[in-house]
C-alpha positions in Angstrom: 6.1 -20.8 -34.6 9.8 -19.8 -34.8 8.8 -16.2 -34.6 6.8 -16.9 -31.4 9.8 -18.7 -29.9 12.0 -15.6 -30.7 9.4 -13.3 -29.0 9.4 -15.5 -26.0 13.1 -15.4 -25.8 13.0 -11.6 -26.2 10.5 -11.4 -23.3 12.9 -13.5 -21.2 15.7 -11.0 -21.7 13.6 -7.9 -21.3 13.6 -5.5 -18.4 10.1 -5.5 -16.7 10.5 -1.7 -15.9 11.4 -0.2 -19.3 10.0 -3.3 -21.3 13.1 -3.2 -23.6 16.1 -5.5 -23.9 18.3 -5.4 -20.8 21.0 -2.8 -20.8 23.9 -3.4 -18.4 21.9 -6.2 -16.7 22.1 -6.7 -12.9 20.5 -9.3 -10.7 19.1 -8.4 -7.3 18.9 -10.7 -4.2 15.5 -12.2 -5.1 16.9 -13.4 -8.5 15.1 -11.0 -10.9 17.2 -9.0 -13.4 16.8 -5.4 -14.6 18.7 -2.7 -16.4 21.1 -1.1 -14.0 19.7 2.4 -14.6 16.0 1.2 -14.2 16.5 -0.5 -10.9 18.6 2.4 -9.6 15.9 4.8 -10.5 13.3 2.6 -8.8 15.3 2.4 -5.6 16.0 6.1 -5.7 12.3 6.7 -5.3 12.2 4.3 -2.3 15.2 6.0 -0.6 13.0 8.0 1.8 11.2 4.8 3.1 14.6 3.0 3.6 12.9 -0.2 2.3 13.8 -1.4 -1.2 11.6 -3.8 -3.2 11.6 -5.9 -6.4 9.1 -4.4 -8.9 8.1 -8.0 -10.0 7.8 -10.1 -6.9 7.5 -7.2 -4.4 10.1 -8.8 -2.1 11.6 -6.1 0.2 15.2 -5.5 1.4 16.2 -3.3 4.3 19.6 -2.7 2.8 20.3 -1.2 -0.7 22.5 -3.7 -2.3 25.5 -2.8 -4.5 24.6 -3.5 -8.1 27.2 -5.3 -10.2 26.9 -5.9 -14.0 26.0 -9.5 -14.8 28.5 -10.1 -17.6 27.1 -13.5 -18.7 23.6 -12.2 -19.1 24.9 -9.1 -20.9 26.8 -11.4 -23.4 23.6 -13.4 -24.0 21.6 -10.3 -24.7 24.3 -9.1 -27.2 24.2 -12.5 -28.9 20.4 -12.4 -29.2 20.6 -9.0 -30.8 23.1 -10.3 -33.4 20.8 -13.3 -34.3 18.0 -10.9 -35.4 15.9 -10.8 -32.4 15.7 -7.0 -32.6 13.7 -7.3 -35.8 10.8 -8.6 -33.8 8.6 -5.9 -32.3 9.7 -4.9 -28.9 7.2 -5.0 -26.1 7.2 -1.2 -25.9 5.9 -1.2 -29.6 2.8 -3.1 -28.6 -0.2 -1.0 -27.5 -0.9 -0.7 -23.9 -4.4 0.3 -22.5 -3.5 4.0 -22.4 -2.1 3.9 -26.0 -4.0 4.1 -29.4 -3.9 0.7 -30.9 -3.7 -0.1 -34.6 -7.1 -1.0 -36.0 -5.7 -3.2 -38.7 -3.4 -5.5 -36.7 -4.7 -9.0 -35.8 -3.8 -10.7 -32.6 -1.6 -8.6 -30.3 -2.0 -5.0 -31.6 0.8 -2.6 -32.2 0.8 1.1 -31.3 -0.7 3.3 -33.8 1.6 6.0 -35.3 -1.1 7.9 -37.2 -4.9 8.2 -37.5 -6.7 8.9 -40.8 -9.6 11.3 -40.7 -10.9 9.9 -44.0 -10.7 6.2 -43.2 -11.5 6.9 -39.6 -8.9 4.2 -38.8 -5.6 4.3 -36.8 -2.6 2.6 -38.2 0.7 1.2 -37.0 3.9 2.0 -39.0 3.6 -1.1 -41.2 -0.1 -0.8 -41.9 0.2 2.9 -42.6 2.6 2.3 -45.5 -0.1 2.2 -48.2 -1.1 5.8 -47.4 2.4 6.8 -48.4 2.5 4.5 -51.5 -1.0 4.4 -53.0 -1.8 7.7 -54.9 -5.5 7.7 -53.8 -4.6 7.2 -50.2 -1.9 9.9 -50.3 -4.8 12.5 -50.3 -6.1 11.3 -47.0 -5.6 13.5 -43.9 -3.3 11.9 -41.4 -3.0 13.2 -37.8 -1.4 12.1 -34.6 -3.0 8.9 -33.2 -6.2 9.6 -31.4 -8.9 7.6 -29.7 -11.6 10.2 -30.7 -12.0 9.2 -34.3 -15.5 7.8 -33.6 -16.5 11.3 -32.4 -16.4 12.3 -36.1 -19.2 9.9 -36.9 -22.8 11.2 -36.7 -24.6 9.1 -34.1 -27.9 9.7 -35.9 -27.0 8.9 -39.5 -23.7 7.0 -39.1 -22.0 9.3 -41.5 -18.8 11.3 -41.3 -19.5 14.8 -40.0 -18.0 17.1 -42.5 -20.2 20.1 -42.0 -20.7 22.7 -39.2 -23.9 24.3 -38.0 -23.3 27.8 -37.0 -26.8 28.2 -35.7 -26.4 25.4 -33.2 -22.6 25.6 -33.0 -22.0 21.9 -33.6 -20.5 19.5 -36.2 -23.0 17.7 -38.4 -23.1 15.3 -41.3 -24.6 16.1 -44.8 -27.9 14.3 -43.9 -28.3 16.5 -40.8 -28.0 19.6 -42.9 -31.1 18.6 -44.9 -33.0 17.1 -41.9 -33.1 18.7 -38.4 -30.7 21.4 -39.3 -32.5 22.4 -42.5 -32.6 26.2 -42.9 -29.7 26.7 -40.4 -26.6 28.6 -41.2 -24.3 25.7 -42.3 -20.9 25.6 -43.8 -18.3 22.9 -44.4 -16.1 22.0 -41.4 -13.1 23.1 -43.4 -14.5 26.6 -44.0 -15.5 27.0 -40.4 -12.0 25.7 -39.3 -10.4 28.3 -41.6 -12.4 31.1 -40.0 -11.8 29.8 -36.5 -8.2 29.4 -37.3 -8.0 33.1 -38.2 -9.6 34.0 -34.9 -7.2 31.6 -33.2 -4.2 33.2 -34.8 -5.6 36.6 -33.8 -6.0 35.4 -30.3 -2.4 34.0 -30.3 -1.1 37.4 -31.6 -3.0 39.1 -28.8 -1.6 36.6 -26.3 1.9 36.9 -27.6 1.6 40.7 -27.5 0.4 40.5 -24.0 3.2 38.2 -23.1 5.7 40.7 -24.6 4.0 43.5 -22.6 4.1 41.4 -19.4 7.8 40.5 -20.0 8.5 44.3 -20.3 6.6 44.8 -17.1 8.5 42.0 -15.4 11.7 43.6 -16.6 10.6 47.0 -15.2 9.7 45.4 -12.0 13.1 43.7 -11.8 14.7 47.0 -12.4 12.5 48.5 -9.6 13.5 45.7 -7.3 17.2 46.3 -8.0 16.7 50.0 -7.5 14.8 49.4 -4.2 17.4 46.9 -2.9 20.3 49.2 -3.9 18.6 52.2 -2.4 17.9 50.2 0.8 21.5 49.0 1.0 22.8 52.5 0.6 20.3 53.9 3.1 21.4 51.3 5.7 25.1 52.0 5.0 24.6 55.8 5.2 22.4 55.4 8.4 25.0 53.3 10.1 27.6 56.0 9.3 25.4 58.8 10.6 24.5 56.9 13.8 28.2 56.0 14.3 29.1 59.7 14.0 26.3 60.6 16.4 27.6 58.0 18.9 31.1 59.3 18.5 29.8 62.8 19.1 27.9 61.7 22.3 31.1 59.9 23.4 33.1 63.0 22.7 30.7 65.2 24.7 30.8 62.6 27.5 34.6 62.7 27.6 34.5 66.6 27.6 32.1 66.7 30.5 34.1 64.1 32.4 37.3 66.1 31.8 35.7 69.4 32.9 34.3 67.8 36.1 37.8 66.3 36.9 39.4 69.7 36.3 36.9 71.5 38.5 37.3 68.8 41.0 41.0 69.5 41.2 40.4 73.2 41.5 38.1 72.7 44.4 40.0 69.9 46.1 43.5 71.5 46.1 42.8 74.4 48.6 40.7 72.2 50.7 43.6 69.7 51.0 46.0 72.6 51.9 43.7 73.9 54.6 43.1 70.3 55.8 46.9 69.9 56.1 47.3 73.1 58.1 44.5 72.2 60.4 46.1 68.8 61.1 49.5 70.5 61.8 47.8 72.9 64.2 46.0 69.9 66.0 49.4 68.2 66.3 51.0 71.4 67.8 48.0 71.9 70.2 48.2 68.3 71.4 52.0 68.7 72.0 51.4 71.9 73.9 48.6 70.3 76.0 50.9 67.5 76.9 53.5 70.0 78.2 50.9 71.9 80.2 49.6 68.6 81.6 53.1 67.6 82.7 53.7 71.0 84.3 50.4 70.8 86.1 51.4 67.6 87.8 54.7 69.1 89.2 54.5 68.9 93.0 57.5 71.2 93.7 56.1 74.7 93.8 59.4 76.3 93.1 60.0 74.1 90.1 56.6 74.8 88.7 57.1 78.6 88.9 60.6 78.2 87.4 59.4 76.3 84.3 56.1 78.2 83.7 57.6 81.3 82.1 59.6 79.1 79.6 56.4 77.8 77.9 56.0 79.0 74.3 52.9 81.0 73.6 50.1 79.6 71.3 50.2 80.5 67.6 47.2 82.2 66.0 44.4 79.8 65.3 42.6 79.1 62.0 38.9 79.8 62.8 36.4 77.2 61.5 34.0 80.0 60.6 36.2 80.7 57.6 35.4 77.3 56.1 32.3 77.4 53.8 30.6 74.0 53.7 28.1 73.7 50.8 24.7 72.5 51.9 24.1 70.5 48.7 26.2 67.8 46.9 29.0 69.1 44.7 28.4 69.0 40.9 24.7 68.1 41.4 23.8 70.8 38.8 26.0 68.9 36.2 24.2 65.7 36.7 20.9 67.5 36.3 22.1 69.2 33.1 23.2 65.9 31.6 19.9 64.3 32.6 18.0 67.1 30.9 20.1 66.6 27.7 19.3 62.8 27.9 15.5 63.6 28.2 15.6 66.0 25.3 17.6 63.6 23.2 15.1 60.7 24.0 12.2 62.9 23.1 13.9 64.0 19.9 14.8 60.4 18.9 11.2 59.3 19.6 9.8 62.0 17.4 12.3 61.5 14.6 11.8 57.7 14.8 8.1 58.1 14.1 9.0 60.2 11.1 11.6 57.7 9.9 9.3 54.8 10.5 6.5 56.4 8.6 8.9 57.3 5.8 10.3 53.8 5.5 7.1 51.9 6.1 4.7 52.8 3.4 1.3 52.0 4.7 -1.2 50.8 2.0 -3.5 53.5 0.6 -6.4 51.6 -1.0 -8.5 48.7 0.2 -7.0 46.5 -2.6 -3.5 47.2 -1.2 -4.6 46.4 2.4 -6.2 43.2 1.2 -2.7 42.0 0.1 -2.0 41.6 3.8 -5.3 40.0 4.7 -5.1 37.7 7.6 -7.7 35.1 8.6 -8.6 35.5 12.2 -10.3 32.8 14.3 -11.3 33.0 18.0 -9.9 30.8 20.7 -12.7 29.1 22.7 -10.2 28.6 25.6 -10.2 32.4 26.1 -13.8 33.2 25.7 -15.9 34.5 28.6 -18.7 32.0 29.5 -21.4 34.5 28.2 -19.8 34.5 24.7 -21.1 32.2 22.0 -18.8 31.4 19.1 -20.1 30.4 15.7 -19.2 30.4 12.0 -16.1 28.4 12.5 -15.1 30.5 15.5 -15.1 33.7 13.5 -18.3 35.1 15.0 -18.9 36.0 18.6 -22.3 36.8 20.3 -22.9 37.8 23.9 -25.6 35.7 25.5 -27.6 36.0 28.8 -27.2 32.3 29.4 -23.8 31.0 30.3 -22.2 28.7 27.7 -20.7 25.3 28.5 -16.9 25.7 28.4 -14.4 23.5 30.2 -12.2 25.2 32.9 -9.1 26.8 31.4 -6.5 29.3 32.8 -6.6 31.4 29.7 -10.3 32.2 30.0 -11.6 35.8 30.8 -13.7 35.5 33.9 -14.8 39.0 34.6 -15.4 40.6 31.2 -17.0 39.5 28.0 -13.8 39.3 26.1 -12.1 36.8 23.8 -8.8 36.5 22.0 -7.7 35.2 18.6 -5.9 31.9 18.2 -3.3 33.5 16.0 -0.2 35.3 17.3 0.3 38.3 15.0 3.6 39.7 13.8 4.8 41.3 10.5 2.1 43.0 8.4 -1.5 41.9 8.5 -5.0 43.3 7.9 -8.5 42.1 8.7 -12.0 43.5 9.0 -14.7 43.1 11.7 -18.4 43.3 10.9 -20.2 44.5 14.1 -23.7 44.8 15.3 -24.3 46.7 18.6 -21.7 48.0 21.1 -18.4 46.3 20.2 -14.8 46.9 21.2 -12.0 45.9 18.8 -8.6 45.4 20.5 -5.0 44.3 20.3 -3.2 42.8 23.3 -0.2 40.9 24.4 -0.9 37.3 25.4 0.2 37.9 29.0 -2.7 40.2 29.8 -4.4 39.2 33.0 -7.6 37.0 32.6 -9.1 36.4 36.1 -11.3 39.0 37.9 -12.4 42.5 37.1 -9.3 44.6 37.6 -8.1 47.1 35.1 -5.2 44.7 34.2 -7.9 42.4 32.6 -9.7 45.1 30.5 -8.7 45.9 27.0 -7.4 49.5 26.8 -7.0 49.9 30.5 -3.4 48.9 30.8 -0.1 49.1 29.0 -0.6 45.7 27.4 -3.5 46.4 25.2 -5.0 49.0 22.7 -8.7 49.2 22.0 -11.1 50.9 19.6 -14.7 51.3 21.0 -17.6 51.4 18.5 -20.6 52.6 20.4 -23.6 53.8 18.4 -22.5 56.8 16.4 -19.2 57.4 18.0 -15.6 56.0 18.2 -13.1 56.2 21.1 -9.6 54.9 21.5 -8.3 53.6 24.8 -4.7 52.9 26.0 -3.6 52.6 29.6 -7.0 54.0 30.7 -6.5 57.1 28.6 -9.5 57.9 26.4 -9.1 59.6 23.0 -12.4 60.7 21.3 -12.3 60.1 17.5 -14.2 61.4 14.6 -15.1 59.7 11.3 -17.9 58.2 9.3 -19.8 55.5 11.3 -19.9 52.1 9.6 -20.8 48.5 10.6 -17.4 47.4 9.4 -14.0 48.2 11.0 -10.7 47.6 9.2 -7.5 46.9 11.3 -4.0 47.1 10.0 -0.8 46.1 11.9 2.8 46.5 11.0 4.4 44.9 14.0 8.1 45.6 13.2 7.3 49.3 12.4 5.2 49.7 15.6 2.2 50.9 13.5 -1.4 50.1 14.4 -4.3 51.7 12.4 -8.1 51.5 12.6 -10.3 52.3 9.7 -14.0 52.8 9.0 -14.8 50.7 6.0 -17.7 51.3 3.6 -17.4 52.2 -0.1 -14.2 54.0 1.0 -11.7 53.6 3.9 -11.4 56.4 6.4 -8.6 56.4 9.0 -10.0 56.7 12.5 -6.8 56.4 14.5 -3.1 55.4 14.1 -0.8 54.3 16.9 3.0 54.6 16.6 4.8 52.7 19.3 7.3 49.8 19.9 5.8 46.3 20.3 7.9 44.0 22.5 5.8 40.8 21.9 3.6 39.2 19.3 0.0 40.5 19.5 -3.4 38.8 19.6 -6.6 40.3 18.2 -9.3 40.7 20.8 -13.1 41.4 20.9 -15.1 42.7 23.8 -18.9 43.0 23.6 -21.1 45.0 25.9 -24.8 44.4 25.3 -26.6 41.1 25.1 -27.3 40.1 21.5 -24.5 42.3 20.1 -22.2 40.4 17.6 -18.8 40.8 16.0 -17.6 38.7 13.1 -14.2 38.5 11.5 -14.9 38.8 7.7 -13.5 36.4 5.1 -11.5 38.6 2.8 -9.9 36.0 0.4 
């Protein structure tokens, strides 16, 4: 009775979270007490909800209260420890539903610390002691506590299964070996375990060797990553230096041209200004002379007129306008034309070299396995589908129908052509495949392509907003901005499409047992792209394949 009272007292001073005696006890507003660490951990989990609760009564608090050690309760716990309360089994020593319980204990069972494969019984620490003290029990096989001891008993003969039937690959008892397993290849469980243990050790050696090999591979890959990153950093640095030098060179040439133009301008302008000044002086002199003549012409006294007339100074020689050569065209027009020509050549050269640089930097996958690393699931957007298109297979398959389908009105819908776009906006690297039947067009387009009507602005491949591969019977053609490019390659029902948006690469492949490049586009994409499908004949279908 006294022991039971002690246990009750222990339960009164135990934390309901860790089930041990309170350590640094604290009381929360509802009145229940916990170890400070336990309740802190509990409330840390509830931090995201911003509502804190008591694990026992479930009362909630909107504010996380400051926890202060309850010194009186802490002193009581220390006194209880000194009175021998700790000698009684702690609650966490008792078996819970998920634990293996001692088969010997009566009443409330303690946790088992070992299970005996001979006795087929699990023991707590106290009841296990005879297996350490009694010579006959010392020979028993002890293992970590397990709930599966009864699996060692034969359900047919209620005997311990100490044998193994290699014929049926199962554990059996001795009676089974002379009954339904008579004539089978049987050995003791210990012999079979020894052989299986050898196989297990061999497997472990193989696994460990493979781990070592993979660790070496990982190390090599790490070295490769470091080499790639280092090489990329150096290439960026060197490229920046080269482009900076090129910019400086262009700026130097721009300054030289400017200086030459200004120098030539001064050479041409100086004599023109001189001549202009002389002409202005002559005009002034002629106007003065004209004024004198006008004044003389108004003299009414004939004698005075005749007296003054001989005193007039004669005119100086005139500069004839015929000696001035006016150019019919603008000055320095040839210089502007020459600079424009240089710009055009430089632009063409940079475009060509950029393609080479891009293809050098961006290593396009070579095998289908490499392409599949960038596989992208494509689904079609019903809001863009022409009303004669029927979508199925989770909006991955499209079929052109004679009857109009019921779609709600939407501004994104193609009204004039049997076309549909993907839901996904595509950037980066991606790859997918289309399985086709009949005349199908596979396309890429910007989202801002026109949708209403039957103008060329709405048709894939007939404008500068879309690129299209036509798969018609036994031939392929590529269209961009209404320009048709005939293609050659093996005809297949499956087309592979690869996009590297940042590199401006778009590639179409014929896919069968191998992949054959049909056409590659090198350009600069200014917006995210959408995949597009156009179907020509009734009954023709196109389906985006599941690649993962």
